[in-house]
C-alpha positions in Angstrom: -94.5 44.7 0.3 -93.4 43.3 3.6 -91.9 39.8 3.7 -91.1 37.9 6.9 -87.5 36.5 7.4 -87.4 32.8 8.5 -85.2 31.5 11.3 -82.8 30.4 8.5 -82.5 34.1 7.2 -84.6 33.3 4.2 -87.3 35.5 2.7 -89.9 35.1 0.0 -89.5 37.6 -2.8 -93.0 38.9 -3.5 -94.5 37.8 -6.9 -94.8 41.4 -8.3 -91.1 42.0 -7.5 -90.1 38.7 -9.2 -92.2 39.6 -12.2 -90.9 43.1 -12.4 -87.3 41.9 -12.4 -87.9 38.8 -14.4 -86.7 36.5 -11.7 -87.2 32.8 -12.3 -86.2 29.7 -10.2 -82.5 29.3 -10.3 -81.6 33.0 -11.1 -79.1 34.8 -9.1 -79.8 38.0 -7.3 -77.5 40.5 -5.6 -77.8 43.1 -2.8 -75.9 46.4 -3.0 -75.6 49.1 -0.4 -76.5 52.6 -1.7 -74.7 55.6 -0.4 -77.9 56.7 1.4 -78.0 53.5 3.4 -80.8 51.8 1.3 -80.3 48.4 -0.1 -80.6 47.8 -3.8 -81.9 44.3 -4.9 -81.0 43.3 -8.5 -81.2 40.3 -10.7 -77.6 39.3 -11.6 -77.0 40.6 -15.2 -79.5 43.4 -14.9 -78.1 46.9 -15.1 -78.4 49.1 -12.0 -80.8 52.0 -12.6 -79.3 55.4 -12.5 -81.8 56.5 -9.9 -84.7 54.9 -8.0 -87.0 56.8 -10.5 -85.2 55.5 -13.6 -86.4 52.0 -12.8 -89.9 53.1 -13.2 -89.6 54.7 -16.6 -91.9 52.9 -19.0 -93.6 50.9 -16.3 -97.1 52.4 -16.4 -99.2 49.7 -18.0 -102.6 51.2 -17.6 -104.2 49.7 -20.7 -105.1 53.2 -21.8 -103.9 55.1 -24.9 -101.9 58.4 -24.4 -105.0 60.3 -25.7 -107.2 58.6 -23.1 -104.8 59.4 -20.3 -104.5 63.1 -21.4 -108.3 63.4 -21.6 -108.6 61.9 -18.1 -106.0 64.3 -16.7 -107.7 67.3 -18.3 -111.1 66.2 -17.0 -112.5 65.9 -20.5 -115.8 64.0 -20.7 
């Protein structure tokens, strides 16, 4: 999700990111440098994920039951 930096160094945080992190007006956010050179963006007070994949655990909101997902993956009709 690209976001343009203004002449004042400001950037709009995309809505899906704000929603995912629970960021509301007035909240504090922080930026951390990862050893691999990536930047980690966190809401202050939120725990840092153990890995970039750990943040995704439990985030698949498909609206389907586990049985429906398994049937889809198996190709059941």
